[in-house]
VEXMIBA-252250 format. One line per field, with one value per residue: residue number from 0; x, y, z of N, C-alpha, C, CB in turn. Coordinates in Angstrom, 1 decimal. Glycine has a CB too. Layout:
BEGIN
n: c(NUM ...);
n.east: c(X ...);
n.north: c(Y ...);
n.up: c(Z ...);
ca.east: c(X ...);
ca.north: c(Y ...);
ca.up: c(Z ...);
c.east: c(X ...);
c.north: c(Y ...);
c.up: c(Z ...);
cb.east: c(X ...);
cb.north: c(Y ...);
cb.up: c(Z ...);
// end
This chain:
BEGIN
n: c(0 1 2 3 4 5 6 7 8 9 10 11 12 13 14 15 16 17 18 19 20 21 22 23 24 25 26 27 28 29 30 31 32 33 34 35 36 37 38 39 40 41 42 43 44 45 46 47 48 49 50 51 52 53 54 55 56 57 58 59 60 61 62 63 64 65 66 67 68 69 70 71 72 73 74 75 76 77 78 79 80 81 82);
n.east: c(-0.9 -2.5 -1.5 -3.4 -4.1 -4.1 -5.4 -4.3 -5.8 -7.3 -7.6 -7.9 -7.5 -4.5 -3.5 -2.9 -3.6 -2.2 -2.0 0.3 2.3 4.4 3.3 0.5 0.1 -0.9 0.3 1.9 0.5 1.9 4.4 6.5 6.4 5.6 2.7 3.0 5.7 6.1 4.5 5.9 8.3 7.4 6.5 8.9 9.9 11.1 11.5 9.0 9.9 12.4 11.6 10.2 12.3 14.0 12.5 11.5 9.0 6.2 5.2 2.4 1.8 2.6 0.8 -1.5 -1.0 -1.2 -3.9 -5.2 -4.4 -5.7 -8.4 -8.6 -8.2 -10.3 -12.4 -12.2 -13.4 -13.2 -13.1 -13.2 -12.3 -13.3 -11.9);
n.north: c(20.8 19.9 18.3 16.0 16.5 14.7 14.0 12.9 10.1 9.1 5.9 4.3 4.7 6.6 5.5 6.0 6.5 7.6 8.5 9.7 8.8 6.1 4.5 4.5 2.7 1.7 3.7 4.8 7.5 10.7 9.8 8.0 5.4 2.2 0.2 -2.6 -3.0 -2.7 -4.8 -7.0 -6.8 -7.4 -10.0 -11.2 -11.3 -9.2 -6.9 -4.7 -2.3 -2.0 -1.8 0.6 2.4 2.0 2.9 5.3 5.6 5.3 3.3 3.4 3.8 1.3 -0.4 0.6 -0.2 -3.0 -3.2 -2.2 -4.2 -6.4 -5.7 -5.6 -8.3 -9.5 -8.6 -9.9 -12.2 -15.5 -18.0 -21.4 -24.0 -27.3 -30.6);
n.up: c(-26.3 -23.4 -20.4 -18.5 -15.3 -12.3 -9.2 -6.0 -4.5 -1.6 -0.6 1.5 5.1 5.4 3.1 -0.3 -3.8 -6.8 -10.1 -11.1 -9.6 -8.8 -10.8 -10.3 -8.2 -4.9 -2.3 0.8 2.3 1.9 1.3 -0.9 -0.7 -1.6 -0.9 -1.4 -1.1 1.7 2.6 1.4 2.8 5.4 5.0 4.6 7.0 8.2 10.9 12.1 13.2 12.0 9.3 9.4 10.0 7.8 5.6 6.4 7.6 9.8 12.6 12.7 10.0 9.0 10.2 9.0 6.4 6.7 7.6 5.3 3.4 4.5 4.3 1.5 0.8 2.2 0.8 -1.6 -4.1 -4.6 -7.0 -7.1 -9.1 -9.3 -10.0);
ca.east: c(-1.8 -2.3 -1.5 -4.4 -3.6 -4.9 -5.2 -4.1 -7.1 -7.1 -8.4 -8.0 -6.7 -3.1 -3.1 -3.4 -3.2 -2.0 -1.5 1.6 3.3 4.5 2.4 -0.8 0.0 -1.1 1.5 1.6 0.3 3.0 5.6 6.5 6.6 4.5 2.2 3.5 7.1 6.0 4.0 7.0 9.3 6.8 6.5 10.3 10.3 11.7 10.8 8.4 10.8 13.4 11.0 9.9 13.6 14.6 11.7 11.1 7.6 5.9 4.5 1.0 1.8 2.7 -0.5 -2.4 -0.8 -1.8 -5.4 -5.6 -4.3 -6.7 -9.6 -8.6 -8.3 -11.6 -13.4 -12.0 -14.3 -12.5 -13.8 -12.3 -12.8 -12.9 -11.7);
ca.north: c(19.8 20.0 17.0 15.9 16.4 13.9 14.2 11.7 9.7 8.3 4.7 3.8 5.6 6.7 4.9 6.8 6.2 8.8 8.0 10.3 8.3 4.7 3.9 4.4 1.7 2.2 4.1 5.4 8.9 11.6 9.2 7.3 4.0 1.3 -0.8 -3.9 -3.1 -3.0 -6.2 -7.9 -6.8 -8.1 -11.4 -11.7 -11.4 -7.9 -6.4 -3.5 -1.1 -1.9 -1.3 2.0 3.1 1.9 3.6 6.6 5.6 5.1 2.1 3.6 3.6 -0.1 -0.9 1.0 -1.1 -4.3 -3.0 -2.1 -5.5 -7.3 -5.3 -6.1 -9.8 -9.8 -8.3 -10.7 -13.4 -16.5 -19.1 -22.6 -25.0 -28.7 -31.5);
ca.up: c(-25.6 -21.9 -19.7 -17.6 -13.9 -11.4 -7.7 -5.2 -3.9 -0.4 -0.8 2.9 5.9 5.2 1.8 -1.5 -5.2 -7.7 -11.4 -11.4 -8.6 -8.7 -11.7 -9.7 -7.2 -3.6 -1.5 2.1 2.2 2.3 0.9 -2.2 -0.3 -2.0 0.1 -1.7 -0.5 3.1 2.8 1.1 3.9 6.5 4.7 4.7 8.4 8.7 12.1 11.8 13.5 10.9 8.1 9.6 9.9 6.5 4.6 6.9 7.8 11.2 13.0 12.3 8.6 8.8 10.6 7.9 5.2 7.1 7.6 3.9 2.8 5.1 3.7 0.1 0.8 2.7 -0.3 -2.8 -4.3 -5.2 -7.6 -7.2 -10.0 -8.9 -11.1);
c.east: c(-1.5 -2.4 -2.7 -3.8 -4.6 -4.5 -5.0 -5.5 -6.8 -8.1 -8.6 -7.2 -5.2 -2.6 -3.7 -2.9 -3.1 -1.3 -0.1 2.7 3.3 3.5 0.9 -1.0 -0.2 0.2 1.0 1.6 1.5 4.3 5.5 6.7 5.4 4.0 2.8 4.9 7.0 5.5 5.1 8.0 8.7 6.8 7.9 10.8 11.0 10.9 10.2 9.2 11.9 12.8 10.7 11.2 14.1 13.8 11.2 9.6 7.4 5.2 3.0 0.9 1.8 1.4 -1.6 -2.3 -1.4 -3.3 -5.9 -5.5 -5.4 -8.1 -9.7 -8.9 -9.8 -12.7 -13.2 -13.0 -13.5 -13.4 -12.9 -13.0 -12.3 -12.7 -12.6);
c.north: c(19.8 18.5 17.1 15.7 15.6 14.2 12.8 11.4 8.8 7.1 4.0 4.8 5.5 6.0 5.6 6.1 7.5 8.3 8.6 9.7 6.8 3.9 3.7 3.3 2.4 2.5 4.6 6.9 9.7 11.0 8.6 5.8 3.1 0.4 -2.2 -4.1 -3.4 -4.4 -7.2 -8.0 -7.6 -9.6 -12.0 -11.8 -10.2 -7.3 -5.0 -2.2 -0.9 -1.4 0.2 2.8 3.1 2.8 5.0 6.7 5.3 3.7 2.2 3.4 2.1 -0.8 -0.6 0.1 -2.5 -4.3 -3.0 -3.5 -6.5 -7.0 -5.7 -7.6 -10.2 -9.6 -9.1 -11.9 -14.3 -17.6 -20.3 -23.6 -26.4 -29.6 -32.7);
c.up: c(-24.1 -21.3 -18.6 -16.2 -13.1 -10.0 -7.0 -4.5 -2.7 -0.5 0.5 3.8 5.7 3.9 0.7 -2.8 -6.0 -9.0 -11.7 -10.5 -8.6 -9.6 -11.2 -8.7 -5.8 -2.9 -0.1 1.9 2.7 2.0 -0.5 -1.9 -0.7 -0.9 -0.1 -1.1 1.0 3.4 2.5 2.2 5.1 6.3 4.8 6.1 9.0 9.8 11.7 12.1 12.5 9.6 8.2 9.5 8.5 5.5 5.1 7.1 9.3 11.4 12.6 10.8 8.3 9.1 9.6 6.7 5.5 7.1 6.1 3.2 3.3 4.5 2.2 0.0 1.2 1.6 -1.5 -2.9 -5.1 -5.8 -7.8 -8.1 -9.5 -10.1 -11.0);
cb.east: c(-1.6 -3.4 -0.2 -5.4 -3.4 -4.8 -6.4 -3.0 -8.0 -7.3 -7.8 -7.4 -7.1 -2.4 -3.6 -2.8 -4.1 -1.1 -2.4 1.5 3.1 4.4 2.9 -1.8 1.3 -1.9 2.3 2.7 -1.0 2.9 6.0 7.6 6.9 4.9 0.6 3.6 7.9 5.0 2.8 7.7 9.6 5.4 5.9 11.2 11.1 11.9 11.8 7.1 11.4 14.1 9.6 9.3 14.6 14.5 10.5 11.6 6.9 4.9 4.6 0.5 3.0 3.9 -0.9 -2.2 0.7 -1.3 -5.8 -4.7 -2.9 -6.8 -9.8 -7.3 -7.3 -12.0 -13.2 -10.6 -15.6 -11.4 -14.6 -12.0 -12.4 -13.9 -10.3);
cb.north: c(18.4 20.8 16.7 14.7 17.8 12.4 14.9 11.9 9.0 9.1 3.8 2.3 5.4 6.0 3.4 8.2 5.1 9.9 8.3 11.8 8.9 4.2 2.6 4.2 0.8 1.3 5.1 5.0 9.3 11.9 8.0 7.8 3.9 0.6 -0.9 -4.1 -1.8 -1.9 -6.5 -7.5 -5.4 -7.6 -11.6 -10.8 -12.6 -6.9 -6.2 -3.4 -1.3 -3.3 -2.1 2.2 2.4 0.5 2.8 7.7 4.6 6.2 1.8 5.0 4.2 -0.7 -0.4 2.5 -1.3 -4.7 -1.8 -1.1 -6.1 -7.2 -3.8 -5.7 -10.5 -9.0 -6.8 -11.3 -13.0 -17.1 -18.7 -23.1 -24.8 -29.3 -31.9);
cb.up: c(-26.2 -21.3 -19.0 -17.9 -13.2 -11.7 -7.1 -4.1 -4.9 0.9 -1.8 3.0 7.4 6.3 1.8 -1.4 -5.9 -7.0 -12.5 -11.1 -7.2 -7.3 -12.2 -10.8 -7.2 -2.7 -2.2 3.1 2.9 3.7 1.9 -3.2 1.2 -3.3 -0.1 -3.2 -0.8 3.8 1.8 -0.2 4.3 6.7 3.3 3.9 8.7 7.5 13.3 12.5 14.9 10.7 7.9 11.0 10.9 6.0 4.2 6.0 7.0 11.7 14.5 12.7 7.9 9.6 12.0 7.6 5.0 8.4 8.3 3.1 3.1 6.6 3.7 -0.6 1.8 4.0 -0.6 -2.9 -5.0 -4.3 -8.9 -5.8 -11.5 -7.9 -11.1);
// end
């Protein structure tokens, strides 16, 4: 039985998903660094230069993560139930 090969798909500039990598979660292209990890570090107050150094990514990668997150949030439709 042959395993189905999937290709990495660029879902935003510098952001890809690949079912063979990190359970198909978005990562920075050319790395295995998940978008969520960079966002968590930013939320914790870690300086972008420190994040870049720690994970071997660039400032442009970090900005791409932030742009991607902003696009995802902007596209969400929230339904609030009132009491």
